[in-house]
C-alpha positions in Angstrom: 22.4 -32.4 57.8 21.7 -28.3 58.0 18.3 -27.0 57.5 17.4 -24.2 55.2 20.2 -20.7 56.1 22.3 -22.6 57.6 25.7 -24.2 57.5 27.7 -26.5 59.5 31.1 -24.9 60.0 34.3 -26.4 61.4 33.9 -29.2 64.1 30.1 -30.0 63.0 29.6 -27.1 64.0 26.3 -25.3 63.2 25.9 -21.7 61.5 23.4 -19.2 60.5 24.1 -17.3 57.8 22.4 -14.3 56.1 19.7 -15.9 54.4 18.3 -14.6 50.9 14.1 -14.0 50.6 13.0 -16.2 49.0 10.0 -15.7 45.8 8.5 -19.0 44.8 7.8 -19.6 41.2 4.0 -19.3 41.0 4.3 -15.8 42.1 6.6 -15.0 39.8 4.6 -15.5 36.5 1.8 -14.1 38.1 4.4 -10.5 38.9 5.5 -11.3 34.9 2.7 -11.9 33.1 3.8 -12.7 29.4 2.8 -9.6 28.5 4.7 -7.6 31.0 7.6 -6.5 28.8 7.9 -3.7 25.5 10.2 -2.2 23.4 8.9 1.8 23.8 12.1 3.7 21.8 15.3 4.2 23.9 13.7 1.9 27.1 12.5 -1.3 27.3 9.7 -1.5 29.6 8.8 -4.0 32.7 5.8 -3.7 33.9 5.1 -6.0 37.4 2.2 -6.6 39.2 2.3 -6.8 43.2 0.6 -9.8 43.4 2.3 -10.8 47.5 1.6 -8.3 49.6 1.3 -4.3 50.5 4.9 -2.6 49.3 4.9 0.6 52.6 8.0 2.8 51.5 8.5 3.9 55.1 12.4 4.9 54.3 15.0 4.9 51.1 18.3 4.0 52.0 20.5 6.8 52.9 23.2 7.0 50.7 20.5 7.1 47.7 19.0 3.6 45.9 21.1 2.4 43.1 23.6 1.0 45.0 21.2 -1.2 46.8 19.7 -3.4 43.3 20.8 -4.9 40.5 19.2 -5.5 37.1 21.3 -8.3 35.1 21.1 -9.6 31.4 21.0 -13.5 30.4 25.5 -12.4 30.3 25.2 -10.6 33.7 25.6 -7.5 32.2 24.3 -4.1 34.3 21.2 -3.0 32.7 20.3 -0.8 36.2 22.1 -0.3 39.5 25.3 -0.8 41.1 27.6 -0.6 38.7 26.1 1.3 35.9 25.7 4.7 36.3 24.3 6.0 33.2 21.8 3.3 33.7 20.7 5.6 36.9 20.3 8.7 34.9 17.8 7.2 32.5 16.1 5.1 34.8 12.2 5.3 36.0 9.1 3.8 37.7 5.7 4.7 37.0 3.5 4.0 39.7 0.0 5.2 39.6 0.7 8.1 37.1 3.8 9.7 38.3 7.3 8.8 37.6 9.7 8.9 39.7 13.4 9.1 38.3 17.0 9.7 40.0 15.4 13.4 40.9 12.5 12.8 42.4 13.1 9.0 43.9 12.8 9.8 47.2 9.4 11.2 46.7 8.0 7.6 47.5 8.6 7.8 50.7 5.0 7.5 52.6 3.5 4.7 49.8 2.3 2.0 49.4 1.9 -0.6 46.4 -1.4 -2.5 47.2 -1.3 -6.3 46.7 -2.8 -5.7 43.0 -1.0 -2.6 42.1 0.7 -2.8 39.5 4.0 -0.3 38.6 6.6 -0.2 35.8 10.0 -0.2 35.8 12.0 1.8 32.1 15.4 0.6 31.7 17.5 1.9 29.6 17.3 -0.6 25.5 20.6 -2.5 26.1 20.4 -3.4 22.2 16.5 -5.2 22.3 13.6 -5.9 19.7 10.4 -7.1 20.3 10.3 -11.0 19.9 13.8 -11.5 21.0 13.8 -13.3 25.0 15.7 -12.2 27.3 16.7 -12.8 31.1 16.5 -10.8 33.5 17.4 -11.1 37.0 16.8 -9.1 39.4 18.9 -8.4 43.2 17.7 -6.1 45.6 20.2 -5.9 48.7 18.4 -4.9 51.8 19.1 -7.3 55.3 17.4 -10.7 53.6 18.5 -10.4 50.3 16.5 -11.0 47.1 17.0 -12.4 43.8 15.3 -13.9 41.2 15.3 -14.4 37.2 12.3 -14.2 34.8 12.5 -15.1 30.9 10.9 -12.3 29.3 9.2 -12.4 25.7 9.6 -8.7 24.8 7.0 -7.4 22.8 
């Protein structure tokens, strides 16, 4: 019998694998409430509430940010992140009245997103319309990768 994050290998040896971080559905519902996703011109905006703990941004990957995350739709099309350089040109994140993009994203170092605070991710709109429901999968590649999905209805 294997524990979470463990595999049984050859000769029944217990092997540890890099386990993925987990976010419960209760937290996801609070992070992404029913009205979190909107169509705003050429963008789909997703407003996220930080509900777990403070996010202290101390450093960023040396090779840039774009290859360390993915946001995918229900057909596994990359809406932003790894594999979509065009979206990187347009992607924006708004926090506390400041908009961060490919030109100034390094300015987030030193910021703390406190529990309860919100930030908005501006994704290039792949052709979605208000009233539609879509699945968004978020993958964050780090020491303990994070992957989760939410179903959102656009307003």
